[in-house]
C-alpha positions in Angstrom: -12.8 11.5 -14.1 -11.9 11.5 -10.5 -13.7 14.0 -8.2 -14.4 16.6 -10.9 -16.2 18.7 -8.2 -15.9 19.3 -4.5 -16.5 15.9 -2.7 -19.6 17.1 -0.9 -21.2 18.6 -4.1 -23.4 15.7 -5.0 -25.6 17.8 -7.3 -22.5 19.1 -9.1 -21.3 15.6 -9.6 -24.7 14.7 -11.1 -24.4 17.7 -13.5 -20.9 16.6 -14.6 -22.1 13.0 -15.0 -25.0 14.1 -17.2 -22.7 16.2 -19.4 -20.2 13.5 -20.3 -19.8 9.9 -21.1 -16.6 9.7 -19.1 -17.2 7.7 -15.9 -17.2 9.8 -12.8 -15.4 8.5 -9.7 -15.7 9.9 -6.2 -16.1 8.9 -2.5 -12.6 8.8 -1.1 -13.4 11.8 1.0 -16.6 10.3 2.4 -16.6 8.3 5.6 -18.9 5.5 6.6 -22.0 4.3 4.7 -24.0 7.3 5.7 -21.5 9.6 4.1 -21.6 7.6 0.9 -25.3 7.0 0.8 -26.3 10.1 -1.1 -23.6 9.6 -3.8 -25.0 6.0 -4.2 -28.7 6.7 -4.0 -28.6 9.6 -6.4 -26.2 7.7 -8.7 -23.9 10.7 -8.7 -20.9 8.5 -9.5 -20.2 5.6 -11.8 -17.3 4.4 -9.6 -17.2 4.6 -5.8 -13.7 5.2 -4.4 -14.1 4.6 -0.7 -10.8 4.4 1.3 -10.7 1.3 3.5 -8.2 3.0 5.9 -10.5 5.9 6.7 -14.0 4.7 6.1 -14.2 2.5 9.2 -12.3 -0.5 8.1 -13.3 -3.7 6.3 -16.6 -4.1 8.2 -17.8 -0.7 7.1 -16.4 -0.9 3.6 -18.3 -4.2 3.2 -21.6 -2.4 3.9 -20.7 0.5 1.5 -19.6 -1.8 -1.3 -22.8 -3.9 -0.9 -24.9 -0.7 -1.1 -23.1 0.4 -4.2 -23.6 -3.1 -5.7 -27.4 -2.8 -5.2 -27.2 0.3 -7.5 -24.9 -1.3 -10.0 -22.1 1.1 -9.1 -18.5 -0.1 -9.5 -16.2 -0.1 -6.5 -12.6 0.9 -6.8 -11.0 1.4 -3.3 -8.8 4.5 -2.9 -5.6 4.7 -1.0 -3.3 2.0 -1.9 -3.2 -1.6 -2.9 -2.4 -3.3 0.4 -5.8 -2.7 1.9 -7.7 -1.9 -1.3 -6.8 -5.1 -3.2 -8.3 -7.2 -0.5 -11.4 -5.1 -0.4 -11.9 -5.0 -4.2 -11.4 -8.8 -4.5 -14.1 -9.4 -1.8 -17.0 -7.8 -3.8 -18.6 -8.6 -7.1 -18.6 -4.9 -8.1 -14.8 -4.6 -7.4 -13.2 -2.9 -10.4 -9.7 -1.7 -9.9 -7.3 -0.6 -7.2 -5.0 2.4 -6.9 -1.4 1.3 -6.4 1.5 3.2 -4.9 4.5 0.8 -4.9 6.8 3.6 -3.6 4.8 3.6 -0.4 7.2 1.0 0.9 9.9 3.7 0.9 8.0 6.0 3.2 9.5 6.3 6.7 6.2 5.4 8.4 6.3 2.0 6.7 9.6 1.3 8.5 7.5 0.1 11.5 5.9 -2.7 9.6 7.2 -6.2 9.8 6.4 -8.2 6.6 5.3 -11.7 7.5 5.0 -12.3 3.8 4.6 -10.0 0.9 0.8 -9.0 1.1 0.3 -8.4 -2.6 2.4 -8.9 -5.7 2.0 -6.7 -8.8 2.7 -8.5 -12.0 1.8 -7.2 -15.5 -0.5 -4.6 -14.0 -2.4 -7.2 -12.0 -2.4 -7.7 -8.3 -1.9 -11.3 -7.1 -3.2 -11.8 -3.6 -1.7 -14.3 -1.3 -3.7 -17.4 -0.5 -2.7 -17.1 3.2 -5.0 -15.4 5.7 -4.5 -11.8 6.7 -2.8 -8.9 5.2 0.7 -10.3 5.6 2.1 -7.6 8.0 2.3 -6.7 11.6 3.7 -3.8 13.6 7.4 -4.1 14.6 7.1 -3.1 18.3 10.8 -2.5 18.6 10.9 0.0 15.7 7.8 1.8 16.7 9.4 2.7 20.1 11.6 5.2 18.2 8.5 7.3 17.6 7.3 7.4 21.2 6.9 10.8 22.8 6.6 11.3 26.5 4.0 13.8 27.6 5.2 16.4 30.1 2.9 16.7 33.0 
């Protein structure tokens, strides 16, 4: 059950967790290891869903996943399979990754230049490339279309 209570209601999450055998997932609206610490230390979740794009990047998510691992809490990154699959694969408590294949249709993704396909979804499994990096870079020419000049 994903975020059955408001994200900052740790005691509420504990109450729901105590009342059901359904695993409780939360954490996508917490930022940094300090924001996730109470969820982890109180064991208010069974599955921690930190978002690699907003938690401080891979360095910070590494610290958060390691802390969750010390408490035997599974780690399932929120926010999409491009960043999340690499994060989940890096940790022993990595469980599952949210996937939004239609993301590639969003206008904002128009500015990405695919060096290679970063992940491949096959039979509900994600196959990561053996090449280093995420497999994408910013297309500088396309991003100029979104420039706005500030009037002074």
